[in-house]
VEXTORLO-973607 format. One record per atom (N, C-alpha, C, CB): residue number from 0; residue in one letter; atom name; x, y, z. Coordinates in steps of 0.1 Angstrom, whole numbers. Glycine has a CB too. Example, Ala and Ser with C-alpha at 12.3 -4.5 7.8 and 13.67 -1.06 7.14 Angstrom:
// residues 2
[0, A, N, [132, -57, 78]];
[0, A, CA, [123, -45, 78]];
[0, A, C, [132, -33, 78]];
[0, A, CB, [113, -45, 90]];
[1, S, N, [128, -22, 71]];
[1, S, CA, [137, -11, 71]];
[1, S, C, [129, 0, 79]];
[1, S, CB, [141, -6, 57]];
//
This chain:
// residues 180
[0, X, N, [-649, 14, 181]];
[0, X, CA, [-661, 20, 175]];
[0, X, C, [-660, 35, 173]];
[0, X, CB, [-673, 17, 184]];
[1, X, N, [-652, 41, 181]];
[1, X, CA, [-650, 56, 179]];
[1, X, C, [-643, 59, 166]];
[1, X, CB, [-642, 61, 191]];
[2, X, N, [-633, 51, 162]];
[2, X, CA, [-627, 53, 150]];
[2, X, C, [-636, 51, 138]];
[2, X, CB, [-614, 44, 148]];
[3, X, N, [-644, 40, 138]];
[3, X, CA, [-653, 38, 127]];
[3, X, C, [-664, 49, 127]];
[3, X, CB, [-660, 24, 129]];
[4, X, N, [-668, 54, 139]];
[4, X, CA, [-678, 64, 139]];
[4, X, C, [-673, 77, 132]];
[4, X, CB, [-681, 68, 154]];
[5, X, N, [-660, 81, 135]];
[5, X, CA, [-655, 93, 129]];
[5, X, C, [-653, 90, 114]];
[5, X, CB, [-641, 96, 136]];
[6, X, N, [-648, 78, 110]];
[6, X, CA, [-646, 76, 96]];
[6, X, C, [-659, 76, 88]];
[6, X, CB, [-640, 62, 94]];
[7, X, N, [-670, 71, 94]];
[7, X, CA, [-682, 72, 87]];
[7, X, C, [-687, 86, 85]];
[7, X, CB, [-693, 64, 94]];
[8, X, N, [-685, 94, 96]];
[8, X, CA, [-689, 108, 94]];
[8, X, C, [-681, 115, 83]];
[8, X, CB, [-687, 115, 108]];
[9, X, N, [-668, 112, 82]];
[9, X, CA, [-660, 118, 72]];
[9, X, C, [-663, 114, 58]];
[9, X, CB, [-645, 115, 75]];
[10, X, N, [-669, 102, 57]];
[10, X, CA, [-672, 96, 44]];
[10, X, C, [-686, 101, 39]];
[10, X, CB, [-672, 81, 44]];
[11, X, N, [-694, 106, 48]];
[11, X, CA, [-708, 110, 44]];
[11, X, C, [-708, 123, 36]];
[11, X, CB, [-717, 111, 56]];
[12, X, N, [-714, 123, 25]];
[12, X, CA, [-715, 134, 16]];
[12, X, C, [-727, 143, 20]];
[12, X, CB, [-715, 130, 2]];
[13, X, N, [-725, 156, 19]];
[13, X, CA, [-737, 164, 22]];
[13, X, C, [-747, 164, 10]];
[13, X, CB, [-732, 179, 24]];
[14, X, N, [-743, 158, -1]];
[14, X, CA, [-752, 158, -12]];
[14, X, C, [-762, 146, -12]];
[14, X, CB, [-745, 157, -25]];
[15, X, N, [-760, 137, -2]];
[15, X, CA, [-769, 126, -1]];
[15, X, C, [-782, 130, 7]];
[15, X, CB, [-762, 114, 6]];
[16, X, N, [-793, 123, 5]];
[16, X, CA, [-805, 127, 11]];
[16, X, C, [-813, 115, 18]];
[16, X, CB, [-814, 133, 1]];
[17, X, N, [-818, 117, 30]];
[17, X, CA, [-827, 108, 37]];
[17, X, C, [-830, 113, 51]];
[17, X, CB, [-820, 94, 39]];
[18, X, N, [-839, 106, 57]];
[18, X, CA, [-843, 110, 71]];
[18, X, C, [-844, 98, 80]];
[18, X, CB, [-856, 118, 71]];
[19, X, N, [-835, 89, 79]];
[19, X, CA, [-835, 77, 87]];
[19, X, C, [-832, 80, 101]];
[19, X, CB, [-825, 67, 82]];
[20, X, N, [-842, 80, 110]];
[20, X, CA, [-840, 83, 124]];
[20, X, C, [-830, 73, 131]];
[20, X, CB, [-853, 84, 132]];
[21, X, N, [-830, 60, 127]];
[21, X, CA, [-821, 51, 133]];
[21, X, C, [-807, 54, 130]];
[21, X, CB, [-824, 36, 128]];
[22, X, N, [-804, 58, 117]];
[22, X, CA, [-790, 62, 114]];
[22, X, C, [-786, 75, 121]];
[22, X, CB, [-789, 65, 98]];
[23, X, N, [-795, 85, 122]];
[23, X, CA, [-792, 97, 129]];
[23, X, C, [-791, 95, 144]];
[23, X, CB, [-803, 107, 126]];
[24, X, N, [-799, 86, 149]];
[24, X, CA, [-798, 83, 164]];
[24, X, C, [-785, 76, 167]];
[24, X, CB, [-810, 75, 168]];
[25, X, N, [-780, 67, 159]];
[25, X, CA, [-768, 60, 162]];
[25, X, C, [-756, 68, 160]];
[25, X, CB, [-768, 47, 155]];
[26, X, N, [-755, 76, 149]];
[26, X, CA, [-743, 83, 145]];
[26, X, C, [-743, 97, 149]];
[26, X, CB, [-741, 81, 131]];
[27, X, N, [-753, 101, 157]];
[27, X, CA, [-753, 115, 161]];
[27, X, C, [-761, 124, 152]];
[27, X, CB, [-739, 121, 163]];
[28, X, N, [-759, 137, 152]];
[28, X, CA, [-767, 146, 144]];
[28, X, C, [-760, 146, 130]];
[28, X, CB, [-768, 160, 150]];
[29, X, N, [-767, 141, 120]];
[29, X, CA, [-762, 141, 107]];
[29, X, C, [-771, 150, 98]];
[29, X, CB, [-762, 127, 101]];
[30, X, N, [-767, 152, 86]];
[30, X, CA, [-773, 162, 77]];
[30, X, C, [-788, 158, 75]];
[30, X, CB, [-767, 162, 63]];
[31, X, N, [-797, 167, 78]];
[31, X, CA, [-812, 164, 76]];
[31, X, C, [-814, 160, 62]];
[31, X, CB, [-820, 176, 80]];
[32, X, N, [-823, 150, 60]];
[32, X, CA, [-826, 146, 47]];
[32, X, C, [-816, 138, 40]];
[32, X, CB, [-830, 157, 39]];
[33, X, N, [-805, 133, 46]];
[33, X, CA, [-795, 126, 40]];
[33, X, C, [-797, 111, 40]];
[33, X, CB, [-781, 130, 46]];
[34, X, N, [-792, 104, 30]];
[34, X, CA, [-793, 89, 30]];
[34, X, C, [-779, 84, 33]];
[34, X, CB, [-799, 84, 16]];
[35, X, N, [-778, 75, 42]];
[35, X, CA, [-765, 69, 46]];
[35, X, C, [-766, 54, 43]];
[35, X, CB, [-762, 72, 61]];
[36, X, N, [-759, 50, 33]];
[36, X, CA, [-760, 36, 29]];
[36, X, C, [-749, 27, 35]];
[36, X, CB, [-760, 35, 14]];
[37, X, N, [-750, 14, 33]];
[37, X, CA, [-740, 5, 39]];
[37, X, C, [-727, 5, 31]];
[37, X, CB, [-746, -9, 39]];
[38, X, N, [-727, 9, 19]];
[38, X, CA, [-714, 10, 12]];
[38, X, C, [-716, 20, 0]];
[38, X, CB, [-711, -4, 6]];
[39, X, N, [-704, 23, -5]];
[39, X, CA, [-704, 32, -17]];
[39, X, C, [-711, 25, -29]];
[39, X, CB, [-690, 36, -21]];
[40, X, N, [-709, 12, -30]];
[40, X, CA, [-716, 5, -41]];
[40, X, C, [-731, 5, -40]];
[40, X, CB, [-711, -10, -41]];
[41, X, N, [-736, 3, -28]];
[41, X, CA, [-751, 3, -26]];
[41, X, C, [-756, 17, -28]];
[41, X, CB, [-755, -2, -12]];
[42, X, N, [-749, 27, -25]];
[42, X, CA, [-753, 41, -27]];
[42, X, C, [-753, 44, -42]];
[42, X, CB, [-744, 51, -20]];
[43, X, N, [-743, 40, -49]];
[43, X, CA, [-742, 42, -64]];
[43, X, C, [-754, 34, -70]];
[43, X, CB, [-729, 38, -70]];
[44, X, N, [-756, 22, -66]];
[44, X, CA, [-767, 14, -72]];
[44, X, C, [-780, 21, -69]];
[44, X, CB, [-767, 0, -66]];
[45, X, N, [-783, 26, -57]];
[45, X, CA, [-795, 33, -54]];
[45, X, C, [-797, 46, -62]];
[45, X, CB, [-796, 36, -39]];
[46, X, N, [-785, 53, -64]];
[46, X, CA, [-786, 65, -72]];
[46, X, C, [-790, 62, -87]];
[46, X, CB, [-772, 72, -72]];
[47, X, N, [-784, 51, -92]];
[47, X, CA, [-786, 47, -106]];
[47, X, C, [-801, 43, -108]];
[47, X, CB, [-778, 35, -110]];
[48, X, N, [-807, 37, -98]];
[48, X, CA, [-821, 32, -98]];
[48, X, C, [-830, 44, -96]];
[48, X, CB, [-823, 21, -89]];
[49, X, N, [-825, 55, -91]];
[49, X, CA, [-833, 67, -89]];
[49, X, C, [-840, 67, -75]];
[49, X, CB, [-844, 67, -99]];
[50, X, N, [-837, 57, -67]];
[50, X, CA, [-843, 57, -53]];
[50, X, C, [-832, 52, -44]];
[50, X, CB, [-856, 48, -53]];
[51, X, N, [-832, 58, -32]];
[51, X, CA, [-823, 54, -22]];
[51, X, C, [-830, 47, -12]];
[51, X, CB, [-815, 66, -16]];
[52, X, N, [-828, 34, -10]];
[52, X, CA, [-836, 26, -1]];
[52, X, C, [-828, 18, 9]];
[52, X, CB, [-844, 16, -9]];
[53, X, N, [-815, 20, 11]];
[53, X, CA, [-807, 13, 20]];
[53, X, C, [-801, 22, 30]];
[53, X, CB, [-796, 5, 13]];
[54, X, N, [-808, 26, 41]];
[54, X, CA, [-803, 35, 51]];
[54, X, C, [-792, 28, 59]];
[54, X, CB, [-813, 40, 60]];
[55, X, N, [-782, 35, 63]];
[55, X, CA, [-772, 30, 72]];
[55, X, C, [-777, 27, 85]];
[55, X, CB, [-759, 40, 72]];
[56, X, N, [-778, 15, 89]];
[56, X, CA, [-783, 11, 102]];
[56, X, C, [-772, 3, 109]];
[56, X, CB, [-796, 3, 101]];
[57, X, N, [-770, 7, 122]];
[57, X, CA, [-760, -1, 129]];
[57, X, C, [-764, -15, 130]];
[57, X, CB, [-758, 5, 143]];
[58, X, N, [-755, -24, 125]];
[58, X, CA, [-757, -38, 126]];
[58, X, C, [-746, -44, 134]];
[58, X, CB, [-758, -45, 112]];
[59, X, N, [-749, -53, 143]];
[59, X, CA, [-739, -58, 152]];
[59, X, C, [-727, -64, 145]];
[59, X, CB, [-745, -69, 160]];
[60, X, N, [-728, -70, 134]];
[60, X, CA, [-716, -76, 127]];
[60, X, C, [-712, -68, 114]];
[60, X, CB, [-720, -90, 124]];
[61, X, N, [-720, -58, 111]];
[61, X, CA, [-716, -51, 99]];
[61, X, C, [-718, -58, 86]];
[61, X, CB, [-702, -47, 100]];
[62, X, N, [-727, -68, 86]];
[62, X, CA, [-730, -76, 74]];
[62, X, C, [-744, -81, 75]];
[62, X, CB, [-720, -87, 72]];
[63, X, N, [-749, -84, 63]];
[63, X, CA, [-763, -89, 62]];
[63, X, C, [-764, -104, 67]];
[63, X, CB, [-768, -88, 48]];
[64, X, N, [-775, -109, 72]];
[64, X, CA, [-777, -123, 76]];
[64, X, C, [-774, -132, 64]];
[64, X, CB, [-791, -125, 81]];
[65, X, N, [-767, -143, 67]];
[65, X, CA, [-763, -152, 56]];
[65, X, C, [-751, -148, 48]];
[65, X, CB, [-775, -153, 47]];
[66, X, N, [-745, -137, 52]];
[66, X, CA, [-733, -133, 44]];
[66, X, C, [-720, -140, 50]];
[66, X, CB, [-731, -118, 45]];
[67, X, N, [-709, -136, 46]];
[67, X, CA, [-696, -142, 50]];
[67, X, C, [-694, -142, 65]];
[67, X, CB, [-685, -135, 43]];
[68, X, N, [-689, -154, 70]];
[68, X, CA, [-686, -154, 84]];
[68, X, C, [-674, -147, 88]];
[68, X, CB, [-685, -169, 89]];
[69, X, N, [-666, -142, 78]];
[69, X, CA, [-653, -135, 81]];
[69, X, C, [-653, -123, 72]];
[69, X, CB, [-641, -144, 78]];
[70, X, N, [-651, -111, 79]];
[70, X, CA, [-649, -99, 72]];
[70, X, C, [-637, -91, 77]];
[70, X, CB, [-662, -90, 73]];
[71, X, N, [-633, -81, 69]];
[71, X, CA, [-623, -72, 74]];
[71, X, C, [-626, -58, 69]];
[71, X, CB, [-608, -76, 69]];
[72, X, N, [-620, -48, 76]];
[72, X, CA, [-622, -34, 72]];
[72, X, C, [-609, -27, 75]];
[72, X, CB, [-634, -28, 81]];
[73, X, N, [-603, -21, 65]];
[73, X, CA, [-590, -14, 67]];
[73, X, C, [-592, 1, 66]];
[73, X, CB, [-580, -19, 56]];
[74, X, N, [-587, 8, 76]];
[74, X, CA, [-588, 23, 77]];
[74, X, C, [-574, 28, 76]];
[74, X, CB, [-596, 28, 89]];
[75, X, N, [-572, 38, 67]];
[75, X, CA, [-559, 45, 66]];
[75, X, C, [-560, 56, 76]];
[75, X, CB, [-557, 50, 51]];
[76, X, N, [-553, 54, 87]];
[76, X, CA, [-554, 64, 98]];
[76, X, C, [-545, 77, 94]];
[76, X, CB, [-549, 59, 111]];
[77, X, N, [-536, 76, 85]];
[77, X, CA, [-529, 88, 80]];
[77, X, C, [-537, 98, 73]];
[77, X, CB, [-517, 84, 72]];
[78, X, N, [-547, 93, 65]];
[78, X, CA, [-556, 101, 57]];
[78, X, C, [-569, 103, 64]];
[78, X, CB, [-557, 96, 43]];
[79, X, N, [-573, 94, 73]];
[79, X, CA, [-586, 94, 79]];
[79, X, C, [-597, 88, 70]];
[79, X, CB, [-590, 108, 83]];
[80, X, N, [-592, 80, 59]];
[80, X, CA, [-601, 75, 49]];
[80, X, C, [-600, 59, 49]];
[80, X, CB, [-599, 81, 36]];
[81, X, N, [-610, 53, 43]];
[81, X, CA, [-608, 38, 41]];
[81, X, C, [-597, 35, 32]];
[81, X, CB, [-622, 32, 35]];
[82, X, N, [-590, 24, 34]];
[82, X, CA, [-579, 20, 26]];
[82, X, C, [-584, 12, 14]];
[82, X, CB, [-569, 11, 34]];
[83, X, N, [-588, 19, 3]];
[83, X, CA, [-594, 13, -9]];
[83, X, C, [-583, 7, -17]];
[83, X, CB, [-601, 24, -17]];
[84, X, N, [-585, -5, -23]];
[84, X, CA, [-576, -12, -32]];
[84, X, C, [-565, -19, -26]];
[84, X, CB, [-571, -2, -41]];
[85, X, N, [-565, -21, -13]];
[85, X, CA, [-554, -28, -6]];
[85, X, C, [-556, -43, -9]];
[85, X, CB, [-554, -25, 9]];
[86, X, N, [-545, -50, -14]];
[86, X, CA, [-545, -64, -16]];
[86, X, C, [-544, -72, -3]];
[86, X, CB, [-534, -68, -27]];
[87, X, N, [-552, -82, -2]];
[87, X, CA, [-550, -91, 10]];
[87, X, C, [-553, -105, 6]];
[87, X, CB, [-560, -87, 21]];
[88, X, N, [-547, -114, 14]];
[88, X, CA, [-549, -129, 12]];
[88, X, C, [-553, -135, 25]];
[88, X, CB, [-536, -135, 6]];
[89, X, N, [-563, -145, 23]];
[89, X, CA, [-567, -152, 35]];
[89, X, C, [-562, -167, 33]];
[89, X, CB, [-583, -152, 36]];
[90, X, N, [-555, -172, 44]];
[90, X, CA, [-550, -185, 44]];
[90, X, C, [-554, -193, 56]];
[90, X, CB, [-534, -185, 42]];
[91, X, N, [-554, -206, 55]];
[91, X, CA, [-557, -214, 67]];
[91, X, C, [-545, -224, 69]];
[91, X, CB, [-570, -222, 65]];
[92, X, N, [-541, -226, 81]];
[92, X, CA, [-531, -235, 85]];
[92, X, C, [-536, -249, 85]];
[92, X, CB, [-524, -232, 99]];
[93, X, N, [-530, -257, 76]];
[93, X, CA, [-534, -271, 75]];
[93, X, C, [-526, -280, 84]];
[93, X, CB, [-533, -276, 60]];
[94, X, N, [-532, -290, 90]];
[94, X, CA, [-525, -299, 100]];
[94, X, C, [-514, -306, 93]];
[94, X, CB, [-534, -308, 106]];
[95, X, N, [-516, -311, 80]];
[95, X, CA, [-506, -318, 73]];
[95, X, C, [-494, -309, 70]];
[95, X, CB, [-512, -324, 60]];
[96, X, N, [-483, -312, 76]];
[96, X, CA, [-471, -304, 73]];
[96, X, C, [-471, -290, 78]];
[96, X, CB, [-469, -305, 59]];
[97, X, N, [-481, -286, 85]];
[97, X, CA, [-482, -272, 90]];
[97, X, C, [-480, -262, 79]];
[97, X, CB, [-472, -270, 101]];
[98, X, N, [-486, -264, 68]];
[98, X, CA, [-486, -255, 56]];
[98, X, C, [-497, -246, 56]];
[98, X, CB, [-485, -263, 43]];
[99, X, N, [-495, -233, 51]];
[99, X, CA, [-506, -224, 49]];
[99, X, C, [-512, -227, 35]];
[99, X, CB, [-501, -209, 50]];
[100, X, N, [-525, -228, 35]];
[100, X, CA, [-532, -229, 22]];
[100, X, C, [-540, -217, 19]];
[100, X, CB, [-542, -242, 23]];
[101, X, N, [-537, -210, 8]];
[101, X, CA, [-544, -198, 5]];
[101, X, C, [-558, -201, 1]];
[101, X, CB, [-537, -190, -7]];
[102, X, N, [-568, -194, 7]];
[102, X, CA, [-582, -196, 4]];
[102, X, C, [-587, -186, -5]];
[102, X, CB, [-590, -196, 17]];
[103, X, N, [-582, -174, -4]];
[103, X, CA, [-588, -163, -12]];
[103, X, C, [-578, -151, -13]];
[103, X, CB, [-601, -158, -6]];
[104, X, N, [-577, -145, -25]];
[104, X, CA, [-570, -132, -27]];
[104, X, C, [-581, -122, -30]];
[104, X, CB, [-559, -133, -38]];
[105, X, N, [-580, -110, -24]];
[105, X, CA, [-590, -100, -27]];
[105, X, C, [-584, -86, -25]];
[105, X, CB, [-602, -103, -18]];
[106, X, N, [-593, -76, -27]];
[106, X, CA, [-589, -62, -26]];
[106, X, C, [-600, -55, -18]];
[106, X, CB, [-587, -55, -39]];
[107, X, N, [-596, -46, -10]];
[107, X, CA, [-606, -38, -3]];
[107, X, C, [-614, -29, -12]];
[107, X, CB, [-600, -29, 8]];
[108, X, N, [-627, -27, -9]];
[108, X, CA, [-636, -19, -18]];
[108, X, C, [-634, -4, -14]];
[108, X, CB, [-651, -24, -16]];
[109, X, N, [-642, 4, -20]];
[109, X, CA, [-641, 19, -17]];
[109, X, C, [-643, 22, -3]];
[109, X, CB, [-651, 27, -26]];
[110, X, N, [-650, 14, 5]];
[110, X, CA, [-652, 16, 19]];
[110, X, C, [-641, 10, 28]];
[110, X, CB, [-666, 11, 24]];
[111, X, N, [-631, 4, 21]];
[111, X, CA, [-620, -3, 28]];
[111, X, C, [-624, -16, 34]];
[111, X, CB, [-616, 6, 40]];
[112, X, N, [-635, -21, 29]];
[112, X, CA, [-640, -34, 34]];
[112, X, C, [-638, -45, 24]];
[112, X, CB, [-655, -33, 37]];
[113, X, N, [-637, -57, 29]];
[113, X, CA, [-636, -69, 21]];
[113, X, C, [-646, -79, 28]];
[113, X, CB, [-621, -75, 20]];
[114, X, N, [-659, -78, 25]];
[114, X, CA, [-669, -86, 33]];
[114, X, C, [-670, -100, 29]];
[114, X, CB, [-682, -80, 30]];
[115, X, N, [-667, -105, 17]];
[115, X, CA, [-670, -119, 14]];
[115, X, C, [-658, -128, 13]];
[115, X, CB, [-676, -119, 0]];
[116, X, N, [-650, -128, 24]];
[116, X, CA, [-638, -136, 24]];
[116, X, C, [-641, -151, 24]];
[116, X, CB, [-630, -133, 36]];
[117, X, N, [-651, -155, 31]];
[117, X, CA, [-655, -169, 31]];
[117, X, C, [-670, -170, 28]];
[117, X, CB, [-652, -176, 44]];
[118, X, N, [-674, -181, 21]];
[118, X, CA, [-688, -183, 19]];
[118, X, C, [-695, -188, 32]];
[118, X, CB, [-690, -193, 7]];
[119, X, N, [-708, -186, 34]];
[119, X, CA, [-714, -191, 46]];
[119, X, C, [-712, -207, 45]];
[119, X, CB, [-729, -188, 46]];
[120, X, N, [-709, -212, 57]];
[120, X, CA, [-706, -226, 58]];
[120, X, C, [-692, -231, 55]];
[120, X, CB, [-716, -234, 49]];
[121, X, N, [-684, -222, 50]];
[121, X, CA, [-670, -225, 46]];
[121, X, C, [-660, -224, 58]];
[121, X, CB, [-665, -216, 35]];
[122, X, N, [-664, -217, 69]];
[122, X, CA, [-656, -215, 80]];
[122, X, C, [-654, -229, 88]];
[122, X, CB, [-662, -205, 90]];
[123, X, N, [-642, -232, 91]];
[123, X, CA, [-639, -244, 99]];
[123, X, C, [-631, -240, 111]];
[123, X, CB, [-632, -255, 90]];
[124, X, N, [-631, -247, 122]];
[124, X, CA, [-623, -245, 133]];
[124, X, C, [-608, -246, 128]];
[124, X, CB, [-626, -254, 145]];
[125, X, N, [-600, -237, 133]];
[125, X, CA, [-586, -238, 129]];
[125, X, C, [-579, -224, 130]];
[125, X, CB, [-584, -243, 115]];
[126, X, N, [-567, -224, 125]];
[126, X, CA, [-559, -211, 125]];
[126, X, C, [-559, -205, 111]];
[126, X, CB, [-544, -214, 130]];
[127, X, N, [-562, -192, 111]];
[127, X, CA, [-563, -185, 98]];
[127, X, C, [-553, -173, 99]];
[127, X, CB, [-577, -179, 96]];
[128, X, N, [-550, -168, 87]];
[128, X, CA, [-541, -157, 85]];
[128, X, C, [-546, -147, 75]];
[128, X, CB, [-526, -162, 82]];
[129, X, N, [-547, -135, 78]];
[129, X, CA, [-550, -124, 68]];
[129, X, C, [-537, -117, 66]];
[129, X, CB, [-561, -114, 74]];
[130, X, N, [-532, -117, 53]];
[130, X, CA, [-520, -110, 50]];
[130, X, C, [-523, -98, 41]];
[130, X, CB, [-510, -120, 41]];
[131, X, N, [-519, -86, 46]];
[131, X, CA, [-522, -74, 39]];
[131, X, C, [-510, -68, 33]];
[131, X, CB, [-528, -63, 50]];
[132, X, N, [-510, -65, 20]];
[132, X, CA, [-499, -60, 12]];
[132, X, C, [-498, -45, 14]];
[132, X, CB, [-500, -63, -3]];
[133, X, N, [-493, -41, 26]];
[133, X, CA, [-492, -27, 30]];
[133, X, C, [-482, -19, 21]];
[133, X, CB, [-489, -25, 44]];
[134, X, N, [-471, -26, 18]];
[134, X, CA, [-461, -19, 9]];
[134, X, C, [-467, -15, -4]];
[134, X, CB, [-449, -28, 7]];
[135, X, N, [-474, -24, -11]];
[135, X, CA, [-481, -20, -23]];
[135, X, C, [-491, -9, -22]];
[135, X, CB, [-488, -32, -29]];
[136, X, N, [-498, -9, -11]];
[136, X, CA, [-508, 1, -9]];
[136, X, C, [-501, 15, -7]];
[136, X, CB, [-516, -2, 4]];
[137, X, N, [-491, 16, 1]];
[137, X, CA, [-484, 28, 3]];
[137, X, C, [-476, 33, -9]];
[137, X, CB, [-475, 27, 15]];
[138, X, N, [-470, 24, -17]];
[138, X, CA, [-463, 27, -29]];
[138, X, C, [-472, 34, -39]];
[138, X, CB, [-456, 15, -35]];
[139, X, N, [-484, 29, -40]];
[139, X, CA, [-494, 35, -50]];
[139, X, C, [-497, 49, -46]];
[139, X, CB, [-507, 27, -50]];
[140, X, N, [-495, 53, -33]];
[140, X, CA, [-498, 66, -28]];
[140, X, C, [-485, 75, -27]];
[140, X, CB, [-505, 65, -15]];
[141, X, N, [-474, 69, -32]];
[141, X, CA, [-461, 77, -32]];
[141, X, C, [-456, 78, -18]];
[141, X, CB, [-463, 90, -38]];
[142, X, N, [-459, 69, -9]];
[142, X, CA, [-456, 70, 5]];
[142, X, C, [-446, 59, 9]];
[142, X, CB, [-468, 70, 14]];
[143, X, N, [-435, 62, 16]];
[143, X, CA, [-427, 52, 22]];
[143, X, C, [-434, 46, 34]];
[143, X, CB, [-413, 58, 26]];
[144, X, N, [-431, 33, 37]];
[144, X, CA, [-437, 27, 48]];
[144, X, C, [-427, 18, 55]];
[144, X, CB, [-450, 19, 45]];
[145, X, N, [-429, 16, 68]];
[145, X, CA, [-420, 7, 76]];
[145, X, C, [-423, -7, 75]];
[145, X, CB, [-421, 12, 91]];
[146, X, N, [-436, -11, 74]];
[146, X, CA, [-440, -25, 73]];
[146, X, C, [-444, -29, 59]];
[146, X, CB, [-452, -27, 83]];
[147, X, N, [-437, -38, 53]];
[147, X, CA, [-440, -42, 39]];
[147, X, C, [-453, -50, 38]];
[147, X, CB, [-428, -50, 33]];
[148, X, N, [-456, -57, 49]];
[148, X, CA, [-469, -64, 49]];
[148, X, C, [-473, -66, 64]];
[148, X, CB, [-468, -78, 42]];
[149, X, N, [-485, -68, 66]];
[149, X, CA, [-491, -71, 79]];
[149, X, C, [-497, -84, 79]];
[149, X, CB, [-500, -60, 84]];
[150, X, N, [-494, -93, 88]];
[150, X, CA, [-500, -106, 89]];
[150, X, C, [-508, -107, 102]];
[150, X, CB, [-490, -118, 87]];
[151, X, N, [-520, -110, 102]];
[151, X, CA, [-529, -111, 114]];
[151, X, C, [-533, -126, 114]];
[151, X, CB, [-541, -102, 114]];
[152, X, N, [-528, -133, 124]];
[152, X, CA, [-530, -147, 126]];
[152, X, C, [-540, -149, 138]];
[152, X, CB, [-517, -156, 128]];
[153, X, N, [-551, -156, 136]];
[153, X, CA, [-561, -158, 146]];
[153, X, C, [-566, -172, 146]];
[153, X, CB, [-572, -148, 144]];
[154, X, N, [-572, -176, 157]];
[154, X, CA, [-578, -189, 158]];
[154, X, C, [-593, -189, 159]];
[154, X, CB, [-572, -196, 171]];
[155, X, N, [-599, -198, 152]];
[155, X, CA, [-614, -200, 152]];
[155, X, C, [-617, -213, 159]];
[155, X, CB, [-620, -199, 137]];
[156, X, N, [-624, -212, 170]];
[156, X, CA, [-627, -224, 177]];
[156, X, C, [-642, -228, 175]];
[156, X, CB, [-625, -222, 192]];
[157, X, N, [-650, -218, 171]];
[157, X, CA, [-664, -221, 169]];
[157, X, C, [-668, -216, 155]];
[157, X, CB, [-673, -214, 180]];
[158, X, N, [-669, -225, 146]];
[158, X, CA, [-672, -221, 132]];
[158, X, C, [-686, -215, 130]];
[158, X, CB, [-670, -232, 123]];
[159, X, N, [-694, -215, 140]];
[159, X, CA, [-708, -209, 138]];
[159, X, C, [-708, -194, 141]];
[159, X, CB, [-718, -216, 148]];
[160, X, N, [-697, -189, 147]];
[160, X, CA, [-696, -175, 150]];
[160, X, C, [-692, -167, 138]];
[160, X, CB, [-686, -172, 162]];
[161, X, N, [-694, -154, 138]];
[161, X, CA, [-689, -145, 128]];
[161, X, C, [-677, -138, 133]];
[161, X, CB, [-700, -135, 123]];
[162, X, N, [-668, -134, 124]];
[162, X, CA, [-655, -128, 128]];
[162, X, C, [-653, -116, 120]];
[162, X, CB, [-643, -138, 128]];
[163, X, N, [-650, -105, 126]];
[163, X, CA, [-646, -92, 119]];
[163, X, C, [-632, -88, 124]];
[163, X, CB, [-657, -81, 122]];
[164, X, N, [-623, -87, 115]];
[164, X, CA, [-609, -84, 118]];
[164, X, C, [-605, -71, 112]];
[164, X, CB, [-599, -96, 114]];
[165, X, N, [-607, -60, 119]];
[165, X, CA, [-604, -47, 113]];
[165, X, C, [-588, -44, 114]];
[165, X, CB, [-611, -35, 121]];
[166, X, N, [-583, -36, 105]];
[166, X, CA, [-570, -31, 106]];
[166, X, C, [-569, -16, 104]];
[166, X, CB, [-561, -38, 94]];
[167, X, N, [-563, -10, 114]];
[167, X, CA, [-561, 5, 114]];
[167, X, C, [-546, 6, 110]];
[167, X, CB, [-563, 12, 128]];
[168, X, N, [-544, 14, 99]];
[168, X, CA, [-531, 13, 92]];
[168, X, C, [-525, 27, 90]];
[168, X, CB, [-532, 6, 79]];
[169, X, N, [-512, 29, 93]];
[169, X, CA, [-505, 41, 89]];
[169, X, C, [-492, 36, 83]];
[169, X, CB, [-503, 51, 101]];
[170, X, N, [-484, 45, 77]];
[170, X, CA, [-471, 41, 71]];
[170, X, C, [-462, 36, 82]];
[170, X, CB, [-465, 52, 64]];
[171, X, N, [-464, 40, 95]];
[171, X, CA, [-454, 36, 105]];
[171, X, C, [-460, 28, 116]];
[171, X, CB, [-449, 49, 111]];
[172, X, N, [-473, 24, 116]];
[172, X, CA, [-479, 16, 126]];
[172, X, C, [-491, 9, 121]];
[172, X, CB, [-482, 25, 139]];
[173, X, N, [-496, 0, 129]];
[173, X, CA, [-509, -7, 126]];
[173, X, C, [-514, -12, 139]];
[173, X, CB, [-507, -18, 116]];
[174, X, N, [-527, -14, 139]];
[174, X, CA, [-535, -19, 151]];
[174, X, C, [-546, -28, 145]];
[174, X, CB, [-540, -8, 160]];
[175, X, N, [-548, -39, 152]];
[175, X, CA, [-559, -48, 148]];
[175, X, C, [-566, -53, 161]];
[175, X, CB, [-554, -60, 140]];
[176, X, N, [-578, -58, 159]];
[176, X, CA, [-585, -63, 171]];
[176, X, C, [-596, -72, 165]];
[176, X, CB, [-591, -52, 180]];
[177, X, N, [-603, -80, 174]];
[177, X, CA, [-615, -87, 170]];
[177, X, C, [-627, -78, 171]];
[177, X, CB, [-617, -100, 178]];
[178, X, N, [-632, -74, 160]];
[178, X, CA, [-644, -66, 160]];
[178, X, C, [-657, -74, 161]];
[178, X, CB, [-644, -57, 147]];
[179, X, N, [-668, -67, 159]];
[179, X, CA, [-681, -73, 160]];
[179, X, C, [-689, -71, 148]];
[179, X, CB, [-689, -69, 173]];
//
């Protein structure tokens, strides 16, 4: 949580405006009158509409009710920013022949998130793999890296639960864990 806390602070712009006491209470003392939204997309949408109505509120799973049962969030620890535009693939291990079946290919958004990996009700018990194209990500930034890709393999035993699989990434290391 501490890494996400610092990353959110770094992403917040002093030009945004709101007075959400819940956001300020959870994330410490933030700019008075600033609006903190759930994503860059929701902030841009609110700006376009002329009203900011989506304050950043700590949510246990980081997603709205009824949304994807599986999410990921990639943070570039070398820059301290979200890893925008990182290509990833979600696969499930099928019993027949122990073959990986690709379920989805996606890219991280400006916040480094990829929230809609599975549709509600699409999660089944089994073994899943998130493959992150780290080499492509670092090459776009002119950076050499040690790991050409990162594969995170995990088991789902209860398909009614929600799963958040964050990745903390640098050119020379990575860390992952089951988030909330």
